[in-house]
C-alpha positions, 0 to 999 in steps of 0.5 A: 500499500501507499500511505501518506502520514500527516503529522504536526511534531511536538517540541522536542523540549517536551518528549512526546509519546505521540511522536514516538507512536507515530515513528514506530508506526512508520517504521512498522509499516515500512518494514512490512513492505508498504510505502510510506511518505510523510507530510510533517510540520515541527513545533520546534520551527515556530521559534525560528520564524519572524516575529510576524509569522510567529504572531500569525501562528494562532490565527492559522490554528483553525484554518491554514490555506498554504497547507491546504494548497501544498498538501493538495499538490502533494496528494494529486502528484502521489496518489496514495492509497490512503492518508493517515492524520495524526496531530494537526496543531498548531501549524497544520490545521484541519485544512489537511482534511479539505486537501484530502477531499480536494484530491479524493484521498481517503483519510484515517485519523488516530485520536491520540487525545480528546481534541475533537471534543475538548479544546485542549484535548484533556477532558480535564479541569481543576483536578477532574474529569471535564466535558463542559465543552463536548458537543456544544460551543466551547465558551467554558474552556475560554472562560476558564482559560484552559489552555496555558491558563489564558483566555486569550491563548485558548480562543484559537482552540475554541474556534478550531473545535467550533468551525471544524466540527463538521470537517472532522465528521465528514472528512474522515472515514475511520477514527482510530481510538487508542483505548476502548475507554477513550472510544466510550468517552468520545461516544458519550461526548457525541461522536458517531460510534460507527466511525470509531475503531479501537487500535491499542498503541504497540510497544516493539519488544525491548530486548531487555527483560526483568531477571529476578525480583527487581531492585526498585519501584520505578515512576517513568514519565512527565512530573506533573499533577495530572500524572499523580506525582504528589499522589506518589509522593505522599504514598511513599512517605506513608510507607517510609513512615511505616518502615518502607517496603524494602526497595527504593522509589526511582523517579525519571522524567522532567516537567513542571514538578522536577524541582519539587521532586528533586528537593523531595528526593535529596538526602533520602536513601529510599528515593532517587530522582535521576531526571530525563533519560534516553530510551535505552536508559529507560529500558534499562531502568524498567527491566531492573524494576520489580513494579512500575507505578502509574498513578494518574489523577487524569483518566489516561487515553492509553498508557505507553509506560504501562505496556512497556513495563509488561514487555519487560515482564514487569507488573504495574500498579496504576489508577483504576480509571481511563485506559488503565483497567483494560491494560492492567488485569488487576491482581493477575498482571498488576494492581489497580488502586482507586484514583487519587487515593494515597492510602490505597496506593501505598497498599498496592505498592506494598502488596506488589513487592511480595516476591513470589507473587510479584514474579507471577505478576510479571510472568502474566504481564509478559504473556498479556504483552505478547497477546495484545501489543506486539508489532505484529498485532498492531500492524494487522489491526492498522492494515484492517482499518486501511482496508475497511476504509478502501473497501 
């Protein structure tokens, strides 16, 4: 097949799981013998634009005429069998869908977040699930300044959602949700269920697997409130006050709470903060973990870190909402805790480190990975989606 991938890459200073998923899918399709070309924009390029062009970026979030013309020309010249759209914010805009319509190219779009029903794509505000803008004018988002805590900065996203709602509904043949939990939320928010299929993200086999019971509990990800970092700190402090669980907590990542975490970890034997690491170092830390913890307070649409742990034969302790309950079989491949409950999280961390049970959980986690999250499984589901659109 000939596939054109459309994607706006995120800023390199803010590592993106979405960018990684796109890169892995391109490699997966190419290795399987398909012809993949790309139509990309890079958010890093914004900083190098002239001042006037930088100021115009928000104005082009809802619609970028130049992008439409450029992509239409590409499509008419290359004639791909299908166009796979990922992120269009902020430099591409939904004008890419008009270009596909101009050239008669069928479109599949992966929904990595909730941008189709929420201006910021999170369905999250003030520490809780928020659907105030779903299916209606997104005035609440503007009123609350949901994007970067700024009403002015939120306006282009609110306009984008409003004026392009029909464009997405009519211009995309199949939406790929990255979890059934995400699909159900989108249906409840008013999206048509028959266009929403589920295709989980996949993880390449890491080549590094746990050998033994592991030597630490690992948090790997963005250091932010929505990821449950303050909750984890409170749970770990409670465990430490009760004598600990025999292994340290290692935190790897960056984000708005990085300085807070560094100060919290300083001088402690039971906590290590190692900052941002490359992929190889992350895989090594994961393979040496007795458990990976994902205590998000936001209902995640997926959880790459969860599947990466399972691929290495490591059980996961995760919050029981969003996609996590469909990724983690409670008591079989890991443990789930009540979202936002530090006491339950502490209890789950204590139980998951019981040696014999921990090994059983890890072996079951690896089997679940082999069943549902390998590249071969992902390729089959991806090609099935393309085929259904072409048919």
